[in-house]
C-alpha positions in Angstrom: 8.9 -14.0 30.7 12.3 -13.2 32.3 11.9 -12.1 36.1 15.5 -10.7 38.0 15.4 -11.4 42.7 17.4 -11.9 44.9 17.3 -14.5 47.2 16.8 -13.6 50.9 16.8 -17.1 52.3 20.3 -18.0 53.3 23.1 -14.7 53.6 24.6 -16.2 50.1 22.1 -13.7 48.2 21.7 -15.1 45.3 20.9 -13.1 41.9 18.2 -15.0 40.3 17.0 -15.2 37.0 13.4 -16.4 36.9 11.7 -18.0 33.7 8.0 -17.4 34.1 4.9 -18.3 31.5 0.9 -16.8 32.7 2.2 -16.6 36.5 4.5 -20.0 36.8 7.6 -20.1 37.4 9.3 -22.3 34.5 13.0 -22.3 35.2 15.4 -21.0 38.1 18.8 -20.0 37.7 21.4 -18.9 39.7 20.9 -20.7 42.4 23.0 -22.1 45.3 20.7 -24.0 47.1 17.8 -25.3 46.9 16.2 -22.8 48.9 16.3 -20.3 46.2 14.3 -22.5 43.2 11.5 -23.2 46.7 11.5 -18.7 47.5 11.4 -18.2 43.7 9.0 -19.9 43.1 6.5 -18.3 46.0 7.9 -15.2 45.4 6.2 -15.1 41.5 3.4 -17.7 42.5 2.5 -17.3 45.9 4.2 -13.9 46.8 3.2 -13.3 50.9 4.2 -11.3 54.0 4.0 -11.3 58.1 2.4 -7.7 58.3 3.6 -5.3 61.4 1.9 -2.2 62.4 0.5 -0.4 65.5 -2.6 0.4 66.5 -4.1 3.4 68.4 -5.5 2.8 72.0 -7.8 4.3 73.9 -7.6 5.0 77.7 -4.3 3.5 78.2 -1.3 4.1 79.1 0.4 3.4 75.8 -0.7 5.1 73.2 0.0 3.5 70.3 0.8 -0.6 69.9 3.0 -2.8 68.3 0.9 -5.2 66.2 2.2 -8.0 63.3 -0.1 -11.2 62.1 0.8 -14.0 63.0 1.0 -15.9 59.9 1.5 -14.6 56.4 -0.7 -12.4 54.6 -1.6 -12.2 50.5 0.7 -9.4 49.0 -1.8 -8.4 47.3 -4.5 -8.0 50.4 -1.8 -5.9 52.5 -3.0 -2.1 51.8 -6.4 -3.4 52.9 -4.9 -4.7 56.4 -3.5 -1.8 56.4 -6.9 0.4 56.2 -8.6 -2.3 58.5 -5.7 -2.5 61.1 -5.9 1.5 60.7 -9.4 1.3 62.0 -8.6 -0.4 65.1 -9.2 1.1 68.5 -7.6 -1.1 71.4 -9.3 0.6 74.9 -8.5 -2.9 77.1 -5.8 -4.8 78.6 -3.5 -6.8 75.9 -0.4 -8.9 76.4 1.9 -9.7 74.0 0.6 -12.4 72.2 -2.8 -11.9 72.9 -5.4 -11.8 69.2 -7.0 -8.9 69.1 -8.6 -9.4 65.8 -9.3 -13.7 65.1 -9.5 -14.7 61.5 -8.3 -11.5 60.4 -9.9 -9.9 57.4 -11.3 -13.6 57.1 -7.3 -15.0 55.6 -7.0 -17.2 58.6 -4.5 -15.1 60.4 -4.9 -13.5 63.8 -3.8 -9.5 64.0 -1.6 -10.1 67.8 -0.2 -7.2 69.7 3.4 -7.7 71.1 3.7 -5.4 74.1 1.8 -5.5 77.0 -0.5 -2.3 77.5 -2.9 -0.6 80.4 
């Protein structure tokens, strides 16, 4: 199977043509640097994303507080992660960088706040 992607690892935006067999990259064409090949392999074999969102608060000045994961989350678990985030209610003061969910969804990532809230 052939997949086409635009590389986002550098400003060139190379158009990649990726030959895939059984969910593994066989060949990558179109990359103008080494980053293109590693990006293609990552996107096909193990796609991950940093997740950013916000959580509701209760009893704080802000109604919502922005959050993000401190490491990428597998792309196929994003909807599950968003469902879990929707259930969180922050009731205590936090500082930017505080983890509000350690080992979030057993993914070895932390959900951290990105703004102070009191």
